[in-house]
C-alpha positions as CSV (number, residue, x, y, z in Angstrom):
1,M,127.5,66.9,108.0
2,L,130.5,68.8,108.9
3,R,129.2,72.0,108.2
4,V,126.4,71.1,110.3
5,F,128.5,70.3,113.2
6,L,130.7,73.2,113.2
7,T,127.8,75.5,112.8
8,A,125.9,73.8,116.2
9,A,129.4,74.4,118.0
10,V,130.0,77.9,116.8
11,A,126.2,78.4,117.8
12,V,127.0,76.9,121.3
13,V,130.1,78.9,122.0
14,I,128.2,82.0,120.9
15,A,125.3,81.0,123.4
16,A,127.7,80.5,126.0
17,T,129.8,83.6,125.7
18,A,126.4,85.3,125.3
19,W,125.4,83.9,128.6
20,V,128.6,84.7,130.4
21,F,128.3,88.4,129.4
22,W,124.8,88.5,130.9
23,D,125.6,87.1,133.7
24,R,128.0,89.5,134.3
25,A,126.0,92.5,133.2
26,R,122.9,91.9,135.2
27,G,124.5,92.5,138.5
28,P,123.8,90.8,141.7
29,T,121.3,88.2,142.3
30,A,121.1,88.1,146.0
31,T,118.3,86.9,148.0
32,P,117.2,87.1,151.6
33,I,118.5,84.8,154.2
34,A,115.6,81.9,154.3
35,G,113.7,81.3,157.2
36,F,115.5,84.1,159.1
37,S,114.1,84.8,162.6
38,A,115.5,87.1,165.4
39,P,114.7,85.9,168.9
40,F,112.0,88.5,170.0
41,V,113.0,88.8,173.5
42,F,116.5,90.2,172.1
43,G,114.7,93.2,171.1
44,R,115.3,95.8,168.2
45,F,118.3,95.7,165.6
46,A,119.4,97.5,162.7
47,V,120.6,96.5,159.6
48,P,122.4,99.0,157.0
49,P,120.1,99.7,154.0
50,D,122.8,99.1,152.0
51,N,123.8,95.9,153.3
52,P,120.9,93.6,153.6
53,L,121.2,90.3,155.1
54,T,121.1,87.8,152.0
55,Q,122.1,84.4,151.4
56,E,125.1,85.5,148.9
57,A,126.4,87.9,151.1
58,F,126.7,85.6,153.9
59,A,128.2,82.9,151.9
60,L,130.6,85.4,150.9
61,G,131.4,86.4,154.2
62,R,131.9,83.1,155.7
63,H,134.5,82.1,152.8
64,L,136.3,85.6,153.7
65,F,136.0,85.1,157.4
66,Y,138.1,81.9,157.2
67,D,140.4,82.5,154.5
68,P,144.4,83.7,155.2
69,S,144.6,85.5,152.0
70,L,142.8,88.2,153.7
71,S,146.2,88.8,155.5
72,G,149.7,90.0,154.3
73,N,151.6,86.8,154.8
74,N,148.5,84.6,153.9
75,Q,148.9,82.9,156.8
76,V,146.3,84.6,159.2
77,S,142.8,84.7,159.0
78,C,139.9,86.7,161.2
79,A,139.2,83.0,162.5
80,T,142.7,82.7,163.5
81,C,141.6,85.0,166.4
82,H,138.2,84.4,166.5
83,M,137.9,80.2,166.6
84,Q,134.2,78.7,166.4
85,A,134.4,76.2,169.5
86,L,135.6,79.4,171.7
87,A,132.4,81.5,170.9
88,F,134.5,83.3,167.9
89,T,137.6,84.1,170.9
90,D,140.9,82.6,170.8
91,G,141.5,81.4,174.7
92,L,144.5,83.8,174.7
93,A,144.5,86.9,177.5
94,K,146.0,88.9,174.2
95,S,146.7,87.7,171.0
96,P,150.0,87.3,169.3
97,A,151.3,90.4,167.4
98,L,152.8,89.7,163.9
99,S,155.8,91.6,164.9
100,G,156.5,89.6,168.1
101,G,154.8,90.3,171.7
102,E,151.0,90.7,172.4
103,L,148.2,92.9,170.9
104,E,146.7,95.3,173.1
105,F,143.3,93.9,173.9
106,S,141.8,90.4,174.2
107,S,139.7,89.0,171.5
108,M,136.1,89.8,171.9
109,S,133.6,87.3,171.0
110,L,131.6,87.7,168.2
111,I,128.0,86.8,169.3
112,N,124.8,88.7,168.6
113,L,126.2,91.7,167.1
114,L,122.9,92.7,165.6
115,W,122.0,93.9,169.1
116,G,123.6,96.0,171.6
117,Q,126.2,99.1,171.4
118,E,126.8,100.1,168.2
119,R,130.6,100.7,168.7
120,F,132.9,97.9,168.3
121,F,136.2,96.7,169.6
122,W,136.9,97.5,173.5
123,D,137.7,101.0,173.4
124,G,134.6,101.7,170.9
125,R,137.1,102.9,168.3
126,A,134.9,101.5,165.3
127,T,131.1,103.0,165.0
128,S,129.7,100.4,162.4
129,L,130.7,96.7,162.0
130,E,131.3,97.3,158.2
131,A,134.0,99.9,159.8
132,Q,135.1,97.3,162.3
133,A,135.6,94.6,159.6
134,L,138.4,96.2,157.6
135,M,140.9,97.5,160.8
136,P,142.4,94.0,161.8
137,I,142.9,93.3,157.9
138,Q,145.4,96.6,157.5
139,H,146.7,96.6,161.1
140,P,150.4,95.9,161.1
141,D,150.1,93.8,163.9
142,E,147.1,91.7,163.2
143,M,146.5,91.4,159.6
144,D,149.0,93.6,157.9
145,Q,146.9,93.3,154.4
146,D,146.9,96.3,152.0
147,L,143.4,96.8,150.8
148,D,144.6,97.5,146.9
149,A,146.7,94.4,147.1
150,L,144.1,92.3,148.5
151,I,141.6,93.6,146.0
152,T,143.9,92.5,143.3
153,E,144.5,89.1,144.9
154,L,140.6,88.2,145.1
155,Q,140.0,89.8,141.7
156,A,142.2,86.9,140.5
157,S,140.2,84.6,141.7
158,R,137.3,82.8,139.4
159,D,135.4,81.8,142.4
160,Y,135.5,85.2,144.4
161,R,134.6,87.2,141.2
162,R,131.5,85.0,140.9
163,M,130.7,85.1,144.8
164,F,131.2,89.0,144.8
165,R,129.1,89.3,141.5
166,K,126.1,87.5,143.2
167,A,126.4,89.4,146.5
168,Y,127.0,92.8,145.6
169,G,128.4,93.2,142.1
170,E,131.9,93.7,142.1
171,V,135.3,92.9,144.2
172,S,135.8,95.9,146.5
173,A,137.2,96.8,149.6
174,E,134.0,98.4,150.5
175,N,132.0,95.2,149.6
176,V,134.7,92.7,151.7
177,A,133.4,94.8,154.5
178,R,130.1,94.7,153.8
179,A,130.4,90.4,153.5
180,L,132.2,90.2,156.6
181,S,129.5,92.1,158.6
182,T,127.1,90.0,157.3
183,F,128.4,86.8,158.4
184,M,129.0,88.4,161.9
185,R,125.7,89.8,162.0
186,M,124.4,86.4,161.8
187,L,126.6,84.7,164.4
188,I,123.3,84.5,166.4
189,S,123.4,82.3,169.9
190,S,119.8,81.7,171.3
191,D,119.3,78.4,171.9
192,S,121.2,77.9,175.3
193,K,119.7,76.4,178.7
194,Y,118.6,79.9,179.6
195,D,117.1,80.5,176.3
196,R,115.2,77.1,176.3
197,F,113.8,78.2,179.9
198,L,112.6,81.3,178.8
199,R,110.8,79.5,175.9
200,G,109.3,77.2,178.7
201,E,111.2,74.0,177.5
202,V,113.1,73.4,180.8
203,R,113.4,74.1,184.0
204,L,116.5,75.6,185.7
205,T,117.8,73.4,188.8
206,A,117.5,75.1,192.1
207,Q,120.7,76.5,192.1
208,E,120.6,78.0,188.7
209,E,117.4,79.5,189.7
210,H,119.4,81.1,192.6
211,G,122.4,82.5,190.4
212,R,119.4,83.9,187.9
213,K,117.8,85.9,190.7
214,L,121.2,87.0,191.8
215,F,121.9,87.9,188.2
216,M,118.9,90.2,187.7
217,A,119.0,91.9,191.2
218,H,121.0,95.2,192.2
219,P,121.4,94.6,196.1
220,D,119.4,96.5,198.5
221,T,119.9,95.9,202.3
222,K,117.2,98.3,203.3
223,V,114.8,95.7,201.9
224,S,117.0,92.7,202.5
225,L,117.2,92.5,198.8
226,R,120.5,90.5,198.1
227,G,121.6,90.5,194.3
228,G,124.9,89.9,192.1
229,N,124.4,93.7,190.3
230,C,125.3,91.8,186.9
231,I,122.1,93.3,185.2
232,D,123.1,96.9,185.9
233,C,125.4,96.7,183.0
234,H,124.6,93.0,181.3
235,S,121.3,93.4,179.7
236,Q,118.9,90.7,181.1
237,F,118.5,88.8,177.6
238,L,121.5,89.4,175.5
239,T,123.5,89.7,178.6
240,S,125.8,92.6,176.6
241,G,126.1,96.1,177.2
242,F,123.0,98.4,176.7
243,R,122.5,100.0,173.5
244,D,121.9,103.7,174.0
245,A,124.4,106.5,173.7
246,L,127.7,105.2,175.5
247,D,125.8,103.1,178.4
248,G,127.4,100.0,176.9
249,F,130.6,101.3,178.2
250,S,132.0,100.8,181.9
251,N,134.6,101.2,184.5
252,N,134.6,98.2,186.1
253,G,137.1,98.6,189.2
254,L,140.0,96.9,187.5
255,D,142.9,99.4,188.2
256,S,143.8,102.5,190.2
257,D,143.7,106.2,188.8
258,D,147.5,105.7,188.2
259,D,147.2,102.7,186.2
260,L,143.9,103.4,184.4
261,P,144.3,102.9,180.7
262,D,142.2,105.3,178.6
263,G,140.0,102.9,177.1
264,L,137.3,104.8,175.8
265,M,138.5,108.3,176.2
266,A,141.0,107.7,173.9
267,V,138.1,107.7,170.8
268,T,136.0,110.5,172.6
269,G,138.5,112.8,174.3
270,N,136.5,112.7,177.5
271,P,138.5,112.5,180.4
272,A,135.2,111.1,182.3
273,H,135.2,108.1,179.8
274,K,138.8,107.0,181.4
275,G,138.9,103.3,181.9
276,F,135.8,102.9,180.1
277,F,135.8,99.6,178.0
278,K,133.0,97.6,176.5
279,V,131.0,95.6,178.4
280,P,131.0,92.0,176.5
281,T,128.2,89.8,176.4
282,L,127.9,86.9,178.7
283,R,126.6,84.4,176.0
284,N,128.8,81.1,176.2
285,I,131.1,83.1,178.7
286,A,132.2,79.6,180.4
287,V,134.4,78.9,177.0
288,T,135.6,82.6,176.3
289,A,138.2,82.5,179.4
290,P,140.3,84.5,180.1
291,Y,138.2,87.6,181.0
292,M,138.2,91.2,180.7
293,H,139.9,93.4,177.9
294,D,143.2,92.5,178.9
295,G,142.3,88.9,179.8
296,R,144.0,89.4,183.2
297,F,141.1,86.7,185.1
298,E,141.6,83.0,184.1
299,T,138.5,81.3,185.5
300,L,134.6,82.9,186.3
301,E,136.0,82.6,189.9
302,E,138.5,85.0,189.8
303,V,135.9,87.0,187.8
304,M,133.3,86.7,190.8
305,D,136.3,87.2,193.6
306,H,136.8,90.8,191.8
307,Y,133.2,91.8,192.1
308,N,132.8,90.7,195.6
309,D,135.8,91.9,197.2
310,G,138.3,93.2,194.8
311,I,137.0,96.3,193.2
312,V,139.4,99.3,193.0
313,V,138.0,102.8,193.2
314,S,139.2,105.2,190.7
315,D,137.5,108.4,189.6
316,T,135.7,107.2,186.6
317,L,134.5,103.9,188.7
318,S,130.6,102.9,187.7
319,P,128.6,104.4,190.5
320,L,126.4,101.2,189.9
321,I,129.3,99.0,191.1
322,L,130.4,101.1,193.7
323,E,127.3,101.3,195.4
324,A,126.4,97.5,195.1
325,D,127.2,95.8,198.3
326,N,125.1,92.9,200.2
327,A,126.5,93.2,203.6
328,P,124.3,95.9,205.7
329,E,127.8,96.9,207.5
330,A,130.2,99.4,206.2
331,G,133.1,97.6,204.4
332,Q,136.5,96.7,205.9
333,G,138.7,98.1,203.5
334,T,137.2,96.2,200.3
335,V,134.9,97.4,197.7
336,G,132.6,94.7,196.4
337,L,129.2,92.8,196.6
338,R,130.3,90.4,199.5
339,M,128.2,87.9,198.4
340,T,128.8,84.2,200.4
341,P,130.6,81.5,198.7
342,D,127.6,79.6,198.1
343,E,125.6,83.1,196.3
344,V,129.4,83.5,194.2
345,Q,128.8,79.8,192.9
346,S,124.8,80.1,192.2
347,I,125.9,82.7,189.7
348,I,128.4,80.7,188.1
349,A,125.8,78.1,187.6
350,F,123.3,80.3,186.0
351,L,126.3,81.9,183.8
352,N,126.7,78.2,182.6
353,T,123.5,78.2,181.4
354,L,124.5,80.4,179.0
355,T,126.4,77.8,176.8
356,D,124.8,77.1,173.7
357,E,126.7,74.2,172.0
358,G,124.4,74.3,168.9
359,F,125.9,77.3,168.1
360,L,129.7,76.1,168.8
361,T,128.9,73.4,166.5
362,N,127.0,74.8,164.0
363,T,128.2,73.9,160.3
364,Q,126.9,77.1,159.1
365,F,129.1,79.2,161.1
366,S,132.4,76.6,160.1
367,N,135.1,76.6,157.9
368,P,134.0,76.5,154.2
369,F,137.5,75.5,153.3
370,E,137.2,72.0,155.5
371,G,134.7,69.4,154.7
372,D,131.6,69.9,153.2
373,G,131.8,74.0,153.5
């Protein structure tokens, strides 16, 4: 009887060992994300052929996004500067730098990255989401992590070895970037009041509808068309910058030539791009204050004051902004939209319809290390 038991036990061990080796050898078992459907009105998008949207990659990317072990001091995660409740911003003008002081730019919202301009960061220095994903990890003032050390740390975790094996086959820096990119690509916000309006499910208030029309119109005093000129830079449905070439970047009149930062010019070397910054999405804009690349405006009212009569003229100022004026007479020393207070408040009312409460609380995007995960 003992011999039979031992024989059976050995057989079980051999079978289990064989299964482990077989499971490791068979490589990725990734499956497409179930039920994924992109909003039609957002237009075309592209996913790299070598990084398809899969459930396993998304789960891995979600864990990595919230894991402070991606930083050198094991205290800072991607989510430190990109909080879900704030539409994946951090509520600060500029995030704190590890060495003290502040980072150069404000944390950008990570919403609807499947669409729009395919350069990332305010200055466009990353030409793919995969390239973008690794930059903050290595930056000495952001997460200050050596990639080789990170891979060693991840390889020491049985859970991460299993997750990487299922998603990509092996633990590597390239696959860290792929997983984080997949998670970020799935941060889709498309159920705001405005989206429900577009689907014919709700009606906007009179003030919101007035703001929507102003948002969509470039002012033309010759035909008495009043407008907020917003759509010239913020695409109609995504409300982010346009995709073609570098159309998603602009100088929106924040500084004079003497104070104008390099912006996109630091990447392209083209003086015509001096002061150009990425046009951000306005989705969930009500919760992403403060505003602009340097967080200089604390409220939407301050933003509208800037566009209304606070434009600073410089050599590379967008002509779409320079030419946008609702007043038929020449300006009195100011450049801007010169809208009425009621019109300004109407545009702000419309911007508030872009808040997607479901997105801000969606447990699929939350910290997997808390609660049910």
